[in-house]
N, C-alpha and C positions, 0 to 999 in steps of 0.2 A: 792059057791065060785069064778065063777067067776065073776059072779053079785061084788061082794065084793073086790074082787081085782081090776076091773072097776071102781067102785066109789072110792078107794082110789087112781087110776090113774087120775081122773080127781079131786080128791082133790087138789091130791100133784100140779097138772097141774097149780091149781087155785092158790097154795101157790107161787108157783114162778111167776107167774104172778104180784101178789100182790106185792110181795119182787120189785122183777124187775120194779115193777111202781112207790115205793117209792125212789127207788134208782136214779130216774132221777128225774129232774127238774120241775116241772108243767106247760103247758105252758099258758104265759100270756092271759089277756082277746083280744079280738080279736078286731080288727080296730072298724067293727061298734058297740062293747059290748063297747070302750072306748067313742067314739063318742053321743053315748048314756045318757052316765054316766055326759059326760062334758054337754049337753044341759040339764040336769035334773037340774045344780048345774046355770044356766046361769040363771040372772031374766027373769023372763018370760016377761016384757015390752020389753024386745032385739029384734030386727028387727032382722030376719035372723040368730037365735039363730045354726040351723043345719050346715049352711056356715062356723060362727065363730067353733064348734067343729070341723068343716074337720079340718081346717086351724091349729086350736091349735094339734090335732092329729095327721097329717102329721110331723108339727113339730117335734110334742116330737120322732117320731117314725125313724124321718129321723136322729136323732141324739143322739138314743139311749138315751134316759130319761125314767122312767120308770113311764107309767100314773096312778102314785098311787093316792088315793083321797088326799093326801099333795099335792104331785106336780099338781094335776089338783085346788087344791084350790088357791096356791099359785101364779099361774100364774093366772087364772080371778078375786083376790085379788088385786093385780097391774093393770091389767087390768082396774077395775071399776074404782079404786082410779086415774089412770093417764088421762079418756079419759072417761069413763063412757061407755066404749065399740061402739064408735065411730073411726072408723079407719080415719080418717082429721081431725080431733074433731078443732072448733072452735075456736079462744082465744079471750076475752073480747076486747075490745078498741085498739083490734091490728094496725087499722090505725095509731092510737095516739104513740102508741109503738113505733111503729118503723119510724116515724119519728124523733120523739125525739131522736132514737138510730143513725139514717144518722146525726142528726143536731149534738148530741154531738163527733159521729168522727171528722165531717166537721168542729169544736172548736179545738180539740185535732188538729188537724192538719193545725189551719189559715186559713182553706179555711172560702172565707164570703159567708155570706149566701145568699146574691144574686146569686153566682156562684152556690150552692148547688137548689138552685129554679130553675134555667136556666136547670141545667141537668135535670133536674124533669119533667120541660116541652118537653125535646128530646119525638118523637116518640118510642114506645117500638117495637117487635116484631109484638105484636098483634093489631097494630093500632091508641090504646089508648097512653096516655102519661102516662109515669111514676108512675109520681104525680096521674094520675085518678083511675089508678093501685091501687098504696100504700090506695087511699080514700074509695078503696072498697076490700082492701085483710081481711080473715075472716079466714084463717088457714095458718098453717104454711109450709105447699105445698104450697099454692099459693106465699106468702113472697119468700121462697127458691126461687122460680121461676122467681119471678120478679127480687130479687138479682143476679141466673143465668145469664139471661138477662140485667140487667145495668152492670155485670162486663164484660161482654161479647162482648158489644158493645159502654158503653161510656168510654173513658178514667177518667172521675172525679170518675166513681164508680169502675172502678180496684183500682184506690188513696183510694178513703175513706172504700171499704172492703179490701181490702191489698190483692187481688187476694183470696179472702177464704171467702165463705160465710159463715155468721155468724150464720145462723140457725143451729144448730148441735144435735139437738136430733128431734123426730118427731114419727110421728104412735101410734096406740092404746095402745102402750105400755112407747111410749116417751121413745125411745132405742136413744143414741149417736148412730150418724152418720156415727164417725169417727169408732167405735167399730163396726161396719154394715160391714165399709170395708175392717177392718182387721178379720173377721172372716168368710169370703163369703166362704172358701172351702165347698165341700157338697154342697150348698146352691140347693133345690132341683126344684127351678123355671127356666124357663130362662128370666133373666134378659132384658129387652127389649130396654131401654135409660142408664138409669144409678142405680148402687145399692144407692147410696141418695137418687132415686126416689122412689125405692122400698121400703123402709122403713116406703114411707107415704105410703104404702096400706098393707093392712088390712093379706094380704097374708108375707108379706115380715117385717111389723111391730111386728108381733106374731112369725115370726121363732127368728130374733135376738132379740128380746125381750126375749123370752125362754132360748136361749142365755144367755144373761146376766146374767139373776134370776137364773139359775140354770145348766150351764153348766159349772160348776167347783167343784171340791169336797170340803166339809167345815167342820172343827170337830165342827159345833154348834148341840144344844139340839135342839135346838130353834128356829124354821123360822122365826121370827122377828128379829133376827140379820142379816141374808138371805136378807129381804126387806132394813134393813140398809143399806146392802152392794149394793143394787141394784141402791140405791140414793146417797150413797158415794163412791165407786168404790170396785173391789173383793178383800176381808179379811180386809176390812177396820174395823171391830169392831173385829175380830182379835187381829189388827195392836194397835186399842184401847187402850186394858186393856193390852198388851205389856206395850205401853207408861204409861198406869196407873202404874205400875210393878215399873217402869224404876224409875218414880216420888218418888216413896215411896220406894226404894232403895238407891237414890241418893240425896231424899230432896230439888227436885228441881223442882219449877211448872211448868208443860206441857200442850200445846194446845193436846185435846185427838181427833185429827183429822183423824187418822190412816196412817197419810204421814211419813213413816219415815225415808225416805232421802230427801233432796232439791235437786230438777231436777239441774242435770248438777253441782251440787258445788264441786270445787274442794277437795283433798282431807282437805287442809288446813283451809279450809271455812266450815265447816259441819253446815248442819244446827241445832234445838236446841235438836230436839227430840237422834240425834249421841252424838254432846256436853255431853250429860245429861250420855250416856251410858259408854261416854271417860272419865268422871271421875271415873266410875267401873273398868278400866282396869286389874288393878291389882288382885282385888278380880275375876274377870272375869277370868282372866288367857289369854285374849287376846289382843293382839297390834290393833293398829288403823287403818290397811289393815285387821286384821279377822276380825273387828267390821262390818265395812264398807261391808266386802263382803258378811259375815250373814246378816245385815241389809238389803241389795239387794235381797237377800233370801223374803223380804214381801210379794210379791205378788204369793209368792206359799204354796202351805198349809206343804212343808215338815221344813217352819222355823219354825214349832213346834218340830222338831227335832233338832235342833240349838243347842251347847252349849248355844251360846248367850241365846236364848229364855228361855231352862230349869234353866241359873245358875242367870239369873236377877231375876227368880218368885222365885227362891232358897231364896236368898238376901232380895226380900221384903216380902215375908211371915215370912222369919226369923225376919226382923227388926219389921212387921206391926202385931204378932201375931197372924195372924191370915189368912185365905186363901185367894186366890183373883179371884175373876171371871177371866176365860179364854174368857171371850167376854163382849163387852162392848159395847151402841150404841154410834159412836162417835158426837162429837158435833162440829156440822160440822150447821153454816147459810144458807140457799137456798139461794143464787142470781139468780135471772135470772129479762129483764127486763117486763116478764110474771108477778112476784111474786110481791103483795103489802103489805104484810101481816109480822110480823116478824115471819117466817116460818126456821124448822130449818131438820136436819135429825131423830130425835127423833118423830119431830112432823107427819112424814112422816111414818117414819116405826110403831106406833102405828096406824096409821088409818089403813092402810095397815092392818095389822095384826088383827084390831076388822071383816075386812072386810072378813078377814082369816077364822078366827072363827065363823065368819054367814055360809062360805059355807061351814065347815066341818060339820056342825051342821047339814046340811041336811042330 
């Protein structure tokens, strides 16, 4: 009798433990398990896979981003596409590209070519002339350092570069340097010189690249739209879909570029998308100021919850007679001195998505 009561007691205790376990959120994988999963997914030919995994895992953990297979593969796919797993990737023909850019700027400012050449013959901080350094430059980090030196020491350099380093992306994920400078809170490493230089390191490039890729909530059900946003800007795919709906509802042709407002445009001189939306003002029940105010939410997730977003899609789907997508890859041509072919955001997003799918299959 006592034995049966004891067994019943142990059974009840076990049931309570089981129920308690089901009621709590199971812990996520350990940092070591995440690192091992990342190493397994990185191509075997990549040097120092453990180092890459360490930097990626810490960036995800510091930013509170779940190390799911989808997120890991998204990060790895962008890294492979942008740099082939190189912290400071070499750029083909960078010396010629750099000289052409300086010559273009000099011509635009009516600076004679002989004056530019004279400035480049001056000795830089490492003893070589600026021209010699430009002739041997291989990476954006090296070019950025030349520009910083040139603007800091040569008056013509400040004039040509307008006090602003033209190298605006860098590192293994080719992340925007202004983005990194605007999202430095919580950066887990000591900044030795500047955030700009941190971007050109593996740890800094991965941290800020991951923030740009995964550090914001989206309404997307497919990662390809997040990849398009990485290239075109946060919520560009959602905004391009909205522009498509505006075009259908208003009967106007619009560029599906994800830019809902023209930066700095006064209320009396709206951009094309805003002008098209205003033609629907009566049907939307919104005046010009309300339209401007709600379009300004286009850089946030809650733009989806605005009257403007909801009513535009209702009008467009009523006129088109069919549902419209809530995400469209923006039609943006990629512009950069480094790009020698006609490429666009769709090309970038598709290439990254192919790498993502291969990673997920592992």
